[in-house]
N, C-alpha and C positions, 0 to 999 in steps of 0.2 A: 437429483439436484446435487451440484458440487459446491461446497463451501471452501473458499481459499482464505487462509489466515496467514498473514505475514507480520513478523515482529522485527523492528529495526532498533539498533542502538547506534546513536550518533557519535562521531568523533568528539573529542574534548574541545576542539577548536571550532566546532560548528556554531554559527551565530544564530541568534534568535530569528533574524530575518530569513536565513536559509531554512530553518526548521519550519517557519510559517509558510514559506514558499512551497515546501513539500505538500503541506496540507491543502493549500489553495489550489495547487495544480492537480492533485489527486481528486479533489472534490469536483473538478470539471469533467472527469471521465464519464460519469453516468449519462451526461447529455450527449456525449460523443460515441458511446459504445452501448447500443441497445441490448446487447446480450447480458448486461448486468441487471439482475432482478432486484438485488439489495446491495447497498454499498455503504460501509461505515469506515471512517478513518479518523484518527486523532491521537494526541499525545497521551501517554500514561497519566493516570490520575494522581500518581505520587503517593499512593496509600501504602504500598509495600516496597521497602528498599530492595534494590537489586533487580527490579523489573527492567524489561526493555523500555526504550524511550517512546516508541510510536507503534501503532498497530493499524493494519488494514484487514477488513473482513469483507469479502466479496462473494455473493451468491449468484450462481449461474444455473440455468435449467439443465445443462448437459455438459459433457466433456468438450464437445465441439464449441459450445458457447464460451466455456472457460478458455479454451485455446484461442478463440477470437479475441477475447479480452487480453490474455497474456501477450499475444503477438501484435496487438493493435499499435500502429505507429505513434499515436498520441501517448499511449501508456509507456511505450518504449522510450519516448522522448523525455517523459517525466523522470523515468529511472536514470537515464543517461545524464540529463542536465541538472537535476535537482537532488536525487537520492544518492547516487554513487559518489558525488564529490564530498559528501559528509558522512558516508556510511562506515561504521566501525564493524558492525556484524549484522547478520540477517538470519532469521529462522523462518521457515515456511512449511505449510502442510496443506494438502487438499483432501477434504473429507467427502465421502459419498453419503448423502443424506437420504 
């Protein structure tokens, strides 16, 4: 199993509406991408100062399934249309479980 973890920090001028749209659009992906076994997205809980603003955790059965998710046109559209316009920084890792 592959676990994909992504952390985003938004630009200072990112609006609440833009941030909400990221979550809304990402939450549509499990219905469109059957290779996703588990999928969690959401904003930081605000407990520890200095954290990233938003996280995505995606579990896939195999590397090929992860690649199918990574390269899926709907996923790529969310990145291009909703994430990149408000992205200040990104960190990601894929873990083999």
